[in-house]
N, C-alpha and C positions, 0 to 999 in steps of 0.2 A: 504494500500500500504506500502511495506517495502523497504527502501533504505539503502545503505551502505555508511557511511560517516566516515571521519577521523577528529579527533579533532585538531591534530597538523600535518597537511600534510607536513610541511617543513622538518620534520625528514626523509622523503623519499629520500632526496638528499644524504643521507648516502649510499643508495643502489648503487650509481654511483661508490663508492670506493671499492665495493666488488670484481670486476674483478682484480683490482690492488692488493688487499689483497690476492686473490687466487694465482696470479702469484708469489707474494712475499713469500707465504708459501710453494710453490712447490720447492723442493730442486733442484738446478742446476744439469745438467747432470754430471758435473765433481766433484760434491761434494757428499759425503755420499755413501751409498751402498744400492742397491735394492736387496732384498733377497726373493726368492721364497720359500714358505714353504711346497710345496707338488709337487708331480709329475704332477698333473693336471696344477698347476700354471707354472711349468717348460715348459709344452707343449704350454701353452698360450704365453709364453715369445717369442716363435719363430714367433708369429703373432703380428705385431707391434700395430695394432689398439686395439685388446682386452687387450693387456698388458697395453697400455697407458690409456685406460679407467679404468682398475683396479687400476692403479697407482693414477689417479686423483680422483677416487670415494670418498675416505675419506675426501679429501680437499673440494670437491664439496658439500658433505653433511654438512661439517662445514660452508661453505659459505652460503648454504641454511638456516642453523640454524641462522647464523648472520642476514640474510635477514628477517627471521621471527621475530627476536628480534627488528629489526628496525621498522617493521610494528606495533609491539606491542607498541613501543615508540610513534608512530604516533597517538595512541588512536583510534583504530577502534571501530565503534559502529553501531548497526542497529537502524534505526529510523522507527518506525511503526506509520503511520498517518491514523487516522480514524475519521469519523464523528459521533458525539453523539447528539441525540436529547435532548435539554434543554428547559424546560418550564420556560418562563419568567413571573414572578409574576407581580401583579398590585400594584401600589402605590395609596392608597386611603386616603383621608382626609374627615372626617365627620364634617360638620359645622352645629351646632344646635342653633337655636334662643332661647334665654333665656329672652326675653322681658316679661313684665307682662301680655300681651295678651295671652301668652301660658298657662295661668291658665284657659282659657275658657274651658267649658265642653260641646262641641258640636260635638265631634267625637265618643264618647262612653258614656254610662250612668255612671255618677259619676266618670269620669276619665278625667283628663285634657289633653289638646293637647300635653303637654310635656311628660306626662306619656305614651300616645299612641306612640309618636315619639320614646321614649326610648325603649319601649317594642318591637316595630317592628325593631328597629336598632339592638337590641340584637339577634333577630331571624335572621336578615340578616348576622350578624357576624358569627353565627354558629361555625363551626370549620375551618374558613378560615385561610389560611397560608400566606395571603398577608401582606405587611407592611401597617399598618393603623395608622393614627394620628387623633386627635380630637381637634377641635376648637369650642369654645363657643363665642357667640356674642349677644349683645343687643345694648346699645348705644355705645359700644366699642367692640373690638374683642380681645380675649385672647386665646393663645395656651394652651390647657389643656394637650395634650400628643403629643410628637413628633412621627415620624413614628417608629413603632415597630411591630415585628412579634409575640409578646406575646399576645395571644387572651385573657388570663385572665386579663392582665393589661388594655387592651382596653375595655373589658366589665366593669371593675371597673370604668374607666374614664367616660364611658357613664352613668352608674348608678349614678354617683356623680353629674350629671348636675342638677342644681336647679335654679329656677327663683329667682332673687334677688342677685345673685353673682356679677352682673355687673350693671353699670348705665343703667337706662331704655332707650329704644329707639330701633332702628333697623338700624344697620350699616352694610349693605350688602357688601359695597365696602371694609370695613375693614376686614370682614370675608374672602372675596376672596383674599385679599392681604396677610392675615395671612396664609391661606392655600397654596398660591403660594410660600411663604417663606419656607414651609415644603417640597413642592414637587419640587421646582426649581432644586435642585441638586440631587434629588433622582435617583438612577441608574436603573429605571424601564422604559421599552419601553412604557408602558401604565400608565398614571397618570390621576386620576379623582378626582373631588371634588363633594361630595353629600351635597348640601346645603338645609337644612330644615328650613323653615320660615313661619310665618303667617301674615307678615306685609310688607308694602312698605318701601323702603329706605327713611330715614328721617334725615340723619346726613349731616352736611356741610363738605366740604373738597373734598376728592377723590370721583370721580363719579364711580358707579358700572361698566359702560361701559369701562372706562379707565382701571379699575382693571381687567376686563375680557380680554381686549386686551393684557395686560401684561401677564396674565396667558396663553393666546393662544400662545404667543411667546415661552414659555417654554413647549409647548405641553400638557398643562393641559386642559382636557375637564370638563366642569361644567354641572352637572345634578341638577338643582334647583327643589325643591319640595315645592309647596305651600300647606299648610294644613289648615283645617278648612272649615266650610260651607261658601258658597258665601254670604249668608244673614248676617252672623256674621262678615264677613270681611269688609262690609260697602263700603263707597265711595272710599276707597284706593285700591280696588280690581284691577281696570283697570291699575292703575299706577304700582302696584306690578307685575302684569302679564307681563306688557310691559318690566319692568326692568329685570325680571327673564328670559323672552323669549330672549331678546337681549343678555344676558350673555351666554345663551345656544348656540345661533346661532353663536356668535363670536368665540366660542371655539370648535365648532363641537359636542356639547353635545345635550341635549334634555330637554325640560321643561315638568314637570308633575304637576298634581293637584290631591290631595287626600282629601276626605271628611270623611273618616272613616278608621279604622285599616285595614280592608280587602283590601281596595284600596291601602294603603301604602305597604302592603305585596306584592301585585301584581306589584307595581312600582319597589320595590327592586328586585323582580324576573326578571323584564325586564332589569334593570340596570345590574344585574348579567349576563344576557345573552349577553348584549351589550359589556361587558368588560371581556370576557373570556380570560384567560391567553393565550399568544401566545407561540407556540412551534417553536424553531429555531434549525437548525443543526449547531453545533459548531465543528470546526475542532480541534482535539487534537492530540498530539504527545507523543509517549512513546519511551524513549531511552533505549536501551539494550546494555551495554558495552560488547564487545566480545574480549577484549585484552588478556584474559587468554588463548584463543585458539591458537594464534600464539606462545605464550610462551610454551605451551604444545607441539606444533609441533616442536619448536626449541629443546626441550629436547629429543624428539624422534629422530630427525635428528642427534643430538650429540651422542646419544647412538648408532645409526646405524653406524656412522663414527667410533666410538670407537670399535664397534663390528667387523667392516671390518678390522681394523688394527690388531685386535687380532685373525683374522681368518687365514685359510690356504693361503689366498691371501694377507696377511698383508704386510705392507710397512714399512721399516725401513730406516731412522728415521721417 
């Protein structure tokens, strides 16, 4: 849709003075001398209306030129409004457990849980253009990488995750809180936390359910993934699944469990499907200044008035 607007419409008040200017510019009947320059003009002089129109024409053209200049001062512009589809990216934080239990080799032959988690995460990252951050946690949580759209930096941060970088333990609440700090003010419509762990929460202080409720307030969905075989997880399996399931339910996410690399890849594919970027129609405006056209019209009108004064129907003075 295209609309016509004026940037400074107050200048249009000057148009009210044009009739006064026109009357002031017209010479009084007792002043000056009107001279006809041809026989045709002489014949017209006997007819009052055509003669009056010819007499006023140069002044009217100049008045019209002044009006065009006033419009140009008002700042005319065309505003073209249109809707453009914009794809809204996803804000993602990857929280990876670095407790000593991640050294267990029960998901692939001669490969630790952490190595499987990192390899599948790197495949999940692929060529994603989303903003992605990385949080590592064990007995405490640490932000490894703030949100960034640089896939190379994200891959390097994931590849650098190693057991032993943090105090041993499993602080799931701290991981959720750290991820929430990264996503809280992110400008994304969709914010998700993918939390990969193999153990139950065992740290004092903030409870995982409270951290999940705080994340839900900021629109963050949690997708916890429990990795490792159930036999290796031991007696803490039920407690772990309860905590992770509650975190997912409180935030509108979903709990997953993976016992091998293939299952992890399928889980990431499902998360990718659940968090597809949203497309919205954004209204944009394009401003096209058109002030040069009234100026050109004013020049043409002035030339026309000057041409009439120099023609065979010219008026003196």
